[in-house]
C-alpha positions in Angstrom: 4.7 13.9 3.9 2.3 11.9 1.9 3.1 9.1 -0.5 -0.1 9.9 -2.9 1.9 13.0 -3.6 3.2 10.9 -6.6 -0.3 9.7 -8.0 0.0 10.8 -11.4 -0.8 8.6 -14.3 2.5 7.2 -15.9 3.6 7.2 -19.2 4.1 3.9 -21.1 7.8 2.7 -19.8 7.7 5.5 -17.2 10.7 4.8 -15.1 10.1 2.7 -11.9 10.3 4.1 -8.6 12.3 2.3 -5.9 9.4 2.4 -3.6 6.8 1.0 -5.7 9.2 -1.8 -7.2 10.2 -3.1 -3.9 6.4 -2.9 -3.1 5.8 -5.7 -6.2 8.5 -7.3 -4.9 6.8 -7.6 -1.5 4.8 -10.9 -2.8 8.1 -12.7 -2.6 8.3 -12.3 1.1 4.5 -14.0 1.5 5.3 -17.6 1.5 6.9 -16.9 5.1 3.6 -16.2 6.4 1.5 -19.0 4.7 2.4 -21.7 6.9 0.6 -20.6 10.3 -2.8 -21.0 8.1 -2.0 -24.7 6.9 -1.8 -23.8 2.9 -1.6 -27.3 1.7 0.0 -27.7 -2.0 0.1 -30.5 -3.9 3.7 -31.7 -4.7 5.4 -29.3 -7.2 2.0 -27.1 -7.3 2.7 -23.4 -7.4 1.0 -21.3 -4.5 -2.1 -19.1 -6.0 -1.3 -15.5 -5.1 -4.2 -12.9 -5.7 -2.3 -9.9 -6.7 -5.3 -6.5 -6.7 -3.7 -3.3 -7.7 -5.0 -0.2 -9.7 -3.8 -0.9 -12.8 -6.4 1.7 -14.3 -8.0 4.9 -13.3 -6.8 7.5 -11.0 -4.0 5.5 -9.4 -3.1 3.2 -12.7 0.4 4.7 -12.8 1.3 3.5 -9.7 -0.6 0.3 -9.9 1.5 -0.6 -13.1 4.7 0.0 -11.0 3.8 -2.2 -8.5 3.1 -4.8 -11.3 6.6 -4.8 -12.7 7.6 -5.9 -9.4 5.1 -8.1 -9.4 6.0 -9.6 -12.4 9.7 -10.9 -11.6 8.9 -11.9 -8.1 8.0 -15.7 -9.7 11.7 -15.7 -11.2 13.5 -14.6 -8.2 11.7 -16.9 -6.0 12.5 -19.9 -8.4 16.3 -18.5 -8.5 16.6 -18.8 -4.5 14.6 -22.2 -4.9 11.3 -21.6 -3.2 8.3 -22.6 -4.0 6.7 -21.6 -7.1 4.0 -18.7 -7.2 1.0 -18.8 -9.7 0.1 -15.0 -10.3 -3.5 -14.0 -10.5 -4.0 -10.6 -11.2 -7.0 -8.4 -10.5 -7.4 -4.8 -11.4 -9.3 -2.4 -8.7 -9.5 -0.6 -10.9 -8.8 2.7 -8.7 -12.3 1.9 -6.9 -13.3 0.4 -3.5 -16.2 -1.6 -4.6 -13.8 -2.7 -7.7 -11.4 -3.9 -5.4 -14.0 -5.9 -3.0 -15.4 -7.7 -6.1 -12.2 -8.4 -7.3 -10.7 -9.8 -4.2 -14.1 -12.1 -3.9 -13.8 -13.2 -7.4 -9.7 -14.1 -7.1 -10.9 -16.2 -4.5 -13.4 -17.9 -5.7 -11.6 -18.9 -8.4 -8.4 -20.5 -5.9 -6.6 -18.0 -4.7 -4.8 -19.1 -1.4 -3.7 -15.9 -0.6 -4.2 -12.2 -1.5 -1.7 -9.1 -2.0 -2.2 -5.5 -2.7 -3.6 -2.8 -3.2 -1.5 0.5 -2.7 -5.3 2.4 -1.8 -5.7 2.3 1.9 -9.6 2.6 0.9 -9.6 -0.2 -1.6 -7.4 -2.5 1.0 -9.6 -1.8 4.1 -12.3 -3.5 1.7 -10.2 -6.5 0.6 -9.1 -7.0 3.9 -13.0 -7.6 4.9 -13.4 -9.8 2.2 -10.3 -12.0 3.4 -11.1 -12.0 6.9 -14.5 -13.3 5.8 -13.5 -15.8 3.8 -10.7 -17.0 5.6 -8.0 -16.5 3.6 -4.5 -14.8 4.0 -3.7 -10.9 2.9 -0.5 -9.1 2.7 -1.2 -5.6 2.5 1.8 -4.3 -0.1 1.0 -0.5 0.6 -1.5 1.1 2.4 -1.0 3.3 5.7 -4.3 3.8 7.4 -4.1 2.3 10.9 -7.8 0.9 11.0 -6.7 -1.9 8.8 -4.7 -3.3 11.0 -6.3 -2.6 14.0 -9.9 -4.9 14.2 -8.5 -8.0 15.3 -8.4 -9.6 12.1 -6.7 -13.1 12.0 -6.1 -13.1 8.3 -4.9 -9.8 7.5 -1.0 -8.7 7.9 1.0 -5.5 6.9 4.1 -5.1 5.0 3.9 -1.1 5.2 4.4 1.3 7.5 1.1 3.3 9.0 0.5 6.6 8.8 1.7 7.9 12.0 5.0 6.0 11.4 4.8 7.9 8.2 4.6 11.1 9.6 7.0 10.5 12.3 10.0 10.2 9.4 8.7 12.8 7.7 9.2 15.2 10.5 12.6 13.8 11.6 13.7 14.2 7.9 12.7 17.7 7.6 14.6 18.7 11.2 17.1 17.1 9.7 17.1 19.6 6.3 16.4 22.4 8.1 19.6 21.5 10.4 21.9 21.2 7.4 20.2 24.4 5.7 20.5 26.6 8.3 16.8 27.8 7.9 13.5 26.7 8.4 9.6 27.6 7.9 7.7 29.3 10.2 4.2 28.5 8.9 3.5 25.5 6.8 -0.1 24.4 5.1 -0.9 20.9 5.1 -2.4 19.2 2.0 -3.8 15.5 1.9 -6.0 13.5 -0.6 -9.8 13.5 1.0 -9.8 9.9 0.9 -8.9 6.6 4.0 -5.3 7.4 3.8 -5.6 10.9 3.5 -7.9 11.1 6.8 -5.7 8.9 8.7 -2.4 11.2 7.9 -4.7 14.4 8.7 -5.9 12.5 12.1 -2.0 11.5 12.9 -0.3 15.0 12.5 -1.7 16.3 15.8 -0.3 13.0 17.7 2.9 12.7 16.2 3.6 16.2 15.6 3.9 17.5 18.9 6.7 14.5 19.9 9.0 16.7 17.4 8.9 20.1 18.6 8.5 21.7 14.5 9.8 25.0 14.5 6.4 25.6 12.4 2.7 25.5 12.9 0.6 24.1 10.2 -1.9 27.6 9.6 -4.5 25.4 7.2 -5.4 22.4 6.2 -6.4 21.5 2.7 -8.3 18.4 1.5 -8.3 17.5 -2.0 -10.0 14.8 -4.5 -7.4 13.0 -5.6 -8.3 12.9 -9.5 -7.8 16.5 -9.0 -5.3 17.9 -11.9 -5.0 21.1 -10.6 -4.4 22.0 -6.9 
């Protein structure tokens, strides 16, 4: 039920997952959101897009997967006859305060649009900077609902919220149980103890009753995302 269950450091040349590759390609859809903000570019000048991802630290593997999608985006846009992008990369180092500082730096260097940052906590910090500076920010992956529930005018979401993810998970589980002809009676819910994990934990109580699940949650365990042995 948690997309963060895949947070393992990737080996060099590791396989890119469909989800992380698609998340990187999300940059290709950002141009459509820039017009309302009156972003004006000189003839032929590329749109400067600041991409903030955790390329190092505990989330490095996922950030690097997303980066591979970002790397191919300018070529795809060119093939589609769309305006050019100038990608400005920023490594959040899997750290909230670093994400905030990198967002401020990219804007200071001329970024006209921000995208990122996978992690909900880091994305929350970036959203605050983008709103303050009046720079459009599109969330590629970050499920904590509060990020886009604060009335921000410059922050947009390209990823489902925690309750949406939970709803899909419960529906998929019931389908599997029906096909298998069996279902568990009790489960333990584990979640990371960060912004995303807390959003998932809070969403369970609101979403689960709507699906009449065949099991009950007998224990909820929060764990540090840096943990290597659960």
